[in-house]
N, C-alpha and C positions, 0 to 999 in steps of 0.2 A: 296542230301545233306539235304533236308528237313526231310527225314526219320531219318538220323543220328542225326540231331539236336533234333528232336522229342523224340527219344529214350534217348538221354542224359538228356533232361528235365525230363523224366519219372524216371530215375534212380538216379538223384541227388536231393538234398534238396533245391537248390536255382538256380536262373538264373545265378548267378556269377560262381558257381561251374560248371554248364553246359558250360558257356563261356570258362573257362580255360581248361576244358577237350577238347572242340572243338579246341581251340587254339593249344593245345599239339598235337592233332591228325593231324591237317592240317599243322602246322608249323614244327613239329619234326618227328612224326611217319610216316606220309605219305606226304612228301613234293611234291608239283607239281601235286597232284592228282586232285585238284579242281581249278587249274590255267586255264587261257583261252586255252592254248595249250594242257593241261592235259598230259604233257610229263612224269610225274611220273607214272601216270596210264598206259600209253602206254608202258613205260619201264617195269613195273612190269608184264604186260600181256606177254610181250616177254620173260621175265625172267621165268615165269611159263612154257612157251613153251620149253625153254632150259632145265628146270628141268624135264619136262615130257620126253623130248628127251633122257635124261640120265637115268631116273628112270623107265620110262614106254615106251620103244621104239616102241612097237606095236601100242600104241595109237598115238604117234607122227607120225608114218608112215601112219596111217589111215587119220589123219588130213592133212598131206602133200599130200597124194595121192588124196584127194578130194579138195585140195586147200582151206581148211578152216582155216581162220585166228583165232588166239586165242581170239582176240578182239570180234569176233562174238559170242563166247560161254561163255566167262567169264567176259565181261565188267560189267554186272550188279552185279555179285558177288563182284567184287573189288570196284566199285564205291559206292555201297550201303553198303559195308562191311557186306554182307549177310543179311541185314535187308530186310524183305519181300521176302527172298529167303528160309531161314531156320526158324524153329520154334523160337519164342521169347526167350525161356529159353536157347536154344542152342546159339543163337546170343549173349546173355548177357554173357554167359560163354566164348565165343570166345573173346568178347571185354575185359573181365577181363584179359585174357592172352595177348591180343594185347597191352593194356596199361601197362602190367607188363613186357612183353618180347619183344615187338616191332613188326615190320612189318613182320617178318618171319612167324608169326602165320597165316597170310593170305595164304601164300604158303603151310603151313602144312595142313590147312583146304582144300584147293583146291586139293592138291595132294592126300589127304586121300579120298575125294569124288571120284576122278578119279580112284584111285587104287582099292577101294572097288567095283567099278562098271565097271572095265576094260572089263570083258567078255561081259557085256551088251552093252557097248560103241562099242566094236569091231564087234558087229553084225550089225552095221549101214551100209547101202549101198548107201547113198546119203548125200548130204550136209544138206538137210532138216531133214533127219533121224538123223544125228549126232547132229544137234541143238536140236531136240526134246529129244534125249537121255540125253543131258546135262541138260535140264530142269527137266527131270524125276529123275535124280540121287540126286536131292535136296529134294526129298519127301520120305516118308515112315519111317519105324521103325528105320532104321539106324540113321537118324538124329533126330528123336524124343526121342530116348533113350540117352539123353544128356550126362550122366555120361560115358557111354560106348563110345560114339562118341568122347568125349574129351580125353579119354585114348588113343583112336586110333590115334588121330592127332599127338601124341607124339611117336607112335611106327611105324605106317604104312609107313610114308615117309622115314624112316631111318634117317641117318645123314643129317643134314641140318644146316650148320654153317652160321653165319652172314658174315664171310669172303667170303664164296662162293657166297652168295647173293650180296654182295657189288661188287665182281668181275664181276658177271653176269650183274648187273645193269650198271656198267661202259661200258661194251662192247655192251650191248643192246642199251643203251642211245646213244652211239657214232654212232651205225648203224642207229638208227632212225633219228638222226640229220643229218647224211650224206644223207639220203633219202629226207630230206627237209620236 
């Protein structure tokens, strides 16, 4: 959260503007991400897992086969909104889209990273190897070439409607709450 607040202060002209952007982010765009139980964050990680299961079944099978939970490999991506994960210019462009189009941008970014590096991820042979590959896919020219990366997040994942995300959030949240 400190990273996010710090970036907001850097990109706005006043503390008040930063406050209202943070309020919109925490209260409307990503509710329950930063609550004590972090249910919104947990839910969205599960939603990503479901989206990968549909759009990239081989990656989902690898994760399931090794018993790797999505929270293990993407928690930092989601909780920090890619701050300190991707280059600053890329993060700021992602945030522009996040504030304009809402939370589905987070899924578009994650799916694009995974899809672009699917073959590399599928070479993993252990839990540690999978985790390391997920760290590595956030580096390199693909993410530093901001303009190209941003174009890809709107084409690579294919169709991704808010209706689908809302439906998945409802089912994933219910499953998480049932687990206790």
